[in-house]
Structures are given as C-alpha cells and as structure tokens.
N, C-alpha and C positions, 0 to 999 in steps of 0.2 A: 583468514576471511571472517572469522567471528568478530575480530576487533573492527573490521572494516564495516560490518553489519551494525556493531554497537555504536561506532561513531556516527554512522548514518541514522540509525533509528533512534538514538538518544535525543538528539536535538529535535526530531520530529515530534517525538513523544512528549517532551518539554513544552514545545510550542503549542501542540494540539491541547494538552492539558491545561495550559495557561489560558488559552483562548476560551475553552468551553467553561472553566471555572469563572474567569472574568467576565464572559458574555451573560452568564446566568447570575452573577454577583454571589458566588458562594465563595467567600473571602476567608473563612475560617478565622477571623480576626487579622489577617494579613492584608496590609494595604495593597500589596503588589496584586492581589486577585480581586480587587475591587472593580466595579464597573466604571468608577472614575478613571482609574489607571487605564483600563481598557480603551475607553473613549479618547482620553488625552494621548495615548500612544498612537491610535490610528489618525488623530488630528494632527500630530506632529509629523508623521510620515506622510500624510496628505500634503501637508504644506511644503515639505521637502521635495516631493515627487510632483507636485503640481496637479494632483488628482484629488477627486472627492474622497473623504475617508471611507465611505462604504463601499467603495470599488476596490480596496485593497486586499480584503480577506479572499475575494475569489482569485485574484492574481497570485496570492500566496499559495493557495490550494492548487492551482494550475501548474505553479512551478514545483511544488511537492510531488505531483502526479508525474510530471515529465522527469524530474530527478529519479523518482523510484522506478520509472521505466528503464532509465540509463542503467541504474545500479542492478536491477534484476537481468537487464541484457548483458552486462559485464560478468555476472555470475553465471548466467546461461551459457555464455561463450567460453568460460573457463571450465565449465564442467559439461560441455556438449557431448564427449564421449560417453559419459555415465548416463546422461539424459537419452541419448541415441540407443544406448543398449537397453536401458529400461523400456523404451518406446517399442523396440523391436521384439523383446520379451513378451510385452504386453500384447502386441499384434499376433504373435504367434500363438499365445495361449488362447486368445480371443477366436482366431480362426480354427483352431484345434477343437475348441469346446463347440463351436457352431456346426463343425463337420460330425462330431460325435453325436449331437442332438439331432442331427438330420438323419444319420444312419439309425438311431433308435426309433425314430418316428416312421421311418420307412420299413424297419423290421417288424413292426407291430401292426402294420397294415393288413387288411383281411385278404 
C-alpha cells in the first residue's frame, strides 16, 4: 500500500512543485523552472487540446482531485473493517463520557 501511495503522490508532488516554482519564476538557475517553460508548456498543451492555455491548470487540478478521491476511496474500501472498528470505539467512548458527565452534573444538584 505504501508503494501505491508513493507512486500516486510522487508525480502529484513533482507536478505541483514544478507548477508553483515555474509560475512564480523561481528557477534556481534551472531553465525547466522558468516562466518561459511554464508558458510554453501550457501553450503547446493548449494547441494540442484545442483549448486556451489558461484553462488547462484548473482542468488538471480537477483531475487530481477526482483521482485522489478514487485513491482514498480504494484505501478506505480495503481498510473498511479497521475504520469501522475505530468509528464504533470512538462512538462508544463518546456516549460513555457524555453519560458520565450527565450523571456527575445530576449528582451535584441541590
């Protein structure tokens, strides 16, 4: 499972860091992180897809969000017994604490 998360999160981290660094032109002397490459990349993708270049980043973000929901849904499906046991234990401890608090407040009534 950790390899799955690594191979899912690694490219997202790389893409996000490249986008942020190139958007703000923080290049560290590396041409790949310059604003020129940023603009050229989205211009090329825009021409290939037939979309304006400024509409591509929101589409990529939406795709990352949907993929993330699918990935966490699969993880939740695989670990549903553990999650359900945790939730039931949490609810049981919460209702027990509320019952004790109610008994304490009633016992100190005049």
